[in-house]
Each structure stands twice: as structure tokens, then as C-alpha cells.
ZADO-1210 file (C-alpha; in nm, 4 decimals, padded with zeros to 6 digits):
<atoms>
<atom x="-16.2830" y="-00.5427" z="04.6454" code="UNK" pos="1"/>
<atom x="-15.8909" y="-00.5478" z="04.7724" code="UNK" pos="2"/>
<atom x="-15.7736" y="-00.9592" z="04.8336" code="UNK" pos="3"/>
<atom x="-15.7787" y="-00.9617" z="05.2255" code="UNK" pos="4"/>
<atom x="-15.5412" y="-01.2465" z="05.3829" code="UNK" pos="5"/>
<atom x="-15.6868" y="-01.2859" z="05.6977" code="UNK" pos="6"/>
<atom x="-16.0608" y="-01.2404" z="05.8464" code="UNK" pos="7"/>
<atom x="-15.9705" y="-01.0360" z="06.0925" code="UNK" pos="8"/>
<atom x="-15.8492" y="-00.7363" z="05.8646" code="UNK" pos="9"/>
<atom x="-16.1135" y="-00.7828" z="05.6164" code="UNK" pos="10"/>
<atom x="-16.3036" y="-00.5932" z="05.8741" code="UNK" pos="11"/>
<atom x="-16.1541" y="-00.3956" z="06.1651" code="UNK" pos="12"/>
<atom x="-16.5346" y="-00.3364" z="06.3393" code="UNK" pos="13"/>
<atom x="-16.5830" y="-00.6717" z="06.2806" code="UNK" pos="14"/>
<atom x="-16.8993" y="-00.6797" z="06.0428" code="UNK" pos="15"/>
<atom x="-16.8714" y="-00.9269" z="05.7232" code="UNK" pos="16"/>
<atom x="-17.2143" y="-00.9057" z="05.6397" code="UNK" pos="17"/>
<atom x="-17.2386" y="-00.9294" z="05.2253" code="UNK" pos="18"/>
<atom x="-16.8734" y="-01.0369" z="05.1894" code="UNK" pos="19"/>
<atom x="-16.8163" y="-01.4193" z="05.0387" code="UNK" pos="20"/>
<atom x="-16.4858" y="-01.5205" z="05.0937" code="UNK" pos="21"/>
<atom x="-16.2930" y="-01.8411" z="04.9111" code="UNK" pos="22"/>
<atom x="-16.0386" y="-02.0322" z="05.0082" code="UNK" pos="23"/>
<atom x="-15.8379" y="-02.3385" z="04.8842" code="UNK" pos="24"/>
<atom x="-15.7920" y="-02.6201" z="05.0454" code="UNK" pos="25"/>
<atom x="-15.4918" y="-02.5531" z="05.2302" code="UNK" pos="26"/>
<atom x="-15.6652" y="-02.2597" z="05.4560" code="UNK" pos="27"/>
<atom x="-16.0225" y="-02.4350" z="05.4732" code="UNK" pos="28"/>
<atom x="-16.0657" y="-02.4824" z="05.8339" code="UNK" pos="29"/>
<atom x="-16.3486" y="-02.5112" z="06.0823" code="UNK" pos="30"/>
<atom x="-16.2581" y="-02.2772" z="06.2776" code="UNK" pos="31"/>
<atom x="-16.1680" y="-01.9919" z="06.0030" code="UNK" pos="32"/>
<atom x="-16.4887" y="-02.0785" z="05.8388" code="UNK" pos="33"/>
<atom x="-16.6784" y="-02.0591" z="06.1690" code="UNK" pos="34"/>
<atom x="-16.5848" y="-01.7049" z="06.2283" code="UNK" pos="35"/>
<atom x="-16.6455" y="-01.5650" z="05.8756" code="UNK" pos="36"/>
<atom x="-17.0732" y="-01.7217" z="05.9248" code="UNK" pos="37"/>
<atom x="-17.0542" y="-01.5566" z="06.3172" code="UNK" pos="38"/>
<atom x="-16.9586" y="-01.2183" z="06.1640" code="UNK" pos="39"/>
<atom x="-17.2105" y="-01.2280" z="05.8975" code="UNK" pos="40"/>
<atom x="-16.9652" y="-01.3618" z="05.6372" code="UNK" pos="41"/>
<atom x="-17.0242" y="-01.6614" z="05.3842" code="UNK" pos="42"/>
<atom x="-16.8109" y="-01.8455" z="05.2109" code="UNK" pos="43"/>
<atom x="-16.6934" y="-02.0076" z="04.8921" code="UNK" pos="44"/>
<atom x="-16.5028" y="-02.3121" z="04.8787" code="UNK" pos="45"/>
<atom x="-16.4774" y="-02.5727" z="04.6182" code="UNK" pos="46"/>
<atom x="-16.4716" y="-02.9414" z="04.7025" code="UNK" pos="47"/>
<atom x="-16.2397" y="-03.1811" z="04.4663" code="UNK" pos="48"/>
<atom x="-16.1415" y="-03.5380" z="04.4084" code="UNK" pos="49"/>
<atom x="-15.9555" y="-03.6018" z="04.7853" code="UNK" pos="50"/>
<atom x="-16.2235" y="-03.6182" z="04.9139" code="UNK" pos="51"/>
<atom x="-16.5495" y="-03.8103" z="04.8602" code="UNK" pos="52"/>
<atom x="-16.7890" y="-03.8612" z="05.1860" code="UNK" pos="53"/>
<atom x="-16.7848" y="-03.4707" z="05.1922" code="UNK" pos="54"/>
<atom x="-16.8772" y="-03.4285" z="04.7543" code="UNK" pos="55"/>
<atom x="-17.1364" y="-03.7159" z="04.8005" code="UNK" pos="56"/>
<atom x="-17.2483" y="-03.5603" z="05.0848" code="UNK" pos="57"/>
<atom x="-17.2634" y="-03.2900" z="04.8765" code="UNK" pos="58"/>
<atom x="-17.3932" y="-03.3877" z="04.5770" code="UNK" pos="59"/>
<atom x="-17.7048" y="-03.5251" z="04.8505" code="UNK" pos="60"/>
<atom x="-17.8037" y="-03.2120" z="04.8835" code="UNK" pos="61"/>
<atom x="-17.9097" y="-03.1693" z="04.4859" code="UNK" pos="62"/>
<atom x="-18.1632" y="-03.2716" z="04.2944" code="UNK" pos="63"/>
<atom x="-18.0226" y="-03.4978" z="04.0900" code="UNK" pos="64"/>
<atom x="-18.2595" y="-03.1756" z="03.7906" code="UNK" pos="65"/>
<atom x="-18.3456" y="-02.8884" z="03.8694" code="UNK" pos="66"/>
<atom x="-18.6857" y="-02.7559" z="03.9251" code="UNK" pos="67"/>
<atom x="-18.7663" y="-02.6017" z="03.6039" code="UNK" pos="68"/>
<atom x="-18.6463" y="-02.9786" z="03.4345" code="UNK" pos="69"/>
<atom x="-18.3747" y="-03.0278" z="03.2105" code="UNK" pos="70"/>
<atom x="-17.9123" y="-02.9990" z="03.2597" code="UNK" pos="71"/>
<atom x="-17.6861" y="-02.8074" z="03.5061" code="UNK" pos="72"/>
<atom x="-17.5168" y="-02.5914" z="03.3297" code="UNK" pos="73"/>
<atom x="-17.1561" y="-02.8173" z="03.2768" code="UNK" pos="74"/>
<atom x="-16.9586" y="-02.5519" z="03.4132" code="UNK" pos="75"/>
<atom x="-16.6085" y="-02.7558" z="03.5003" code="UNK" pos="76"/>
<atom x="-16.3225" y="-02.6831" z="03.3532" code="UNK" pos="77"/>
<atom x="-16.0305" y="-02.9005" z="03.4407" code="UNK" pos="78"/>
<atom x="-15.6744" y="-02.9115" z="03.3479" code="UNK" pos="79"/>
<atom x="-15.4651" y="-03.2034" z="03.3550" code="UNK" pos="80"/>
<atom x="-15.1453" y="-03.0685" z="03.3999" code="UNK" pos="81"/>
<atom x="-15.3297" y="-02.7961" z="03.7099" code="UNK" pos="82"/>
<atom x="-15.3355" y="-03.0696" z="04.0114" code="UNK" pos="83"/>
<atom x="-15.6878" y="-02.8832" z="04.0451" code="UNK" pos="84"/>
<atom x="-15.4910" y="-02.5697" z="04.1307" code="UNK" pos="85"/>
</atoms>
């Protein structure tokens, strides 16, 4: 799928169904996210340590362990020199 810099350019007809938008912190604004959802799209965002309240609230949406037991898979990769990028 090609990269899209503008939500409107993703689909000239306005339907974003089946599309998932990703964005870094610089581009995350409520009005942009609302436009994506209003047009049927979805979005995936990262939550970094500089948003502790949001991170805590999101963590509260998930159970402490998976429904089947065991542990959640660990996919966190961090490069200390990257500053989260």
C-alpha cells in the first residue's frame, strides 16, 4: 500500500473502509483521527512514556493476563539511542 500524506488523498470518494492509518506523535491530532473514523477507517498509534496518563488508561483496558492464561507476547523493542523513533 502506498504511503499517504493526506487523509483526503487516501480515497477521493471518501471511503476509508479497510484502511489502517499509522502516525507518530507529531501527526496525532484528535480532528485527524475523528476524520479517519467518520470515513470508516481505522488507526494504530503508539503510546510513549511521555504520556503516562494515557498509557495508564490504555493499560487498564486490557486484562493483566491473556484470557487463556500465560503471558502476553513481548514485542517491545527499544533502541536507547533512537529517542523513541
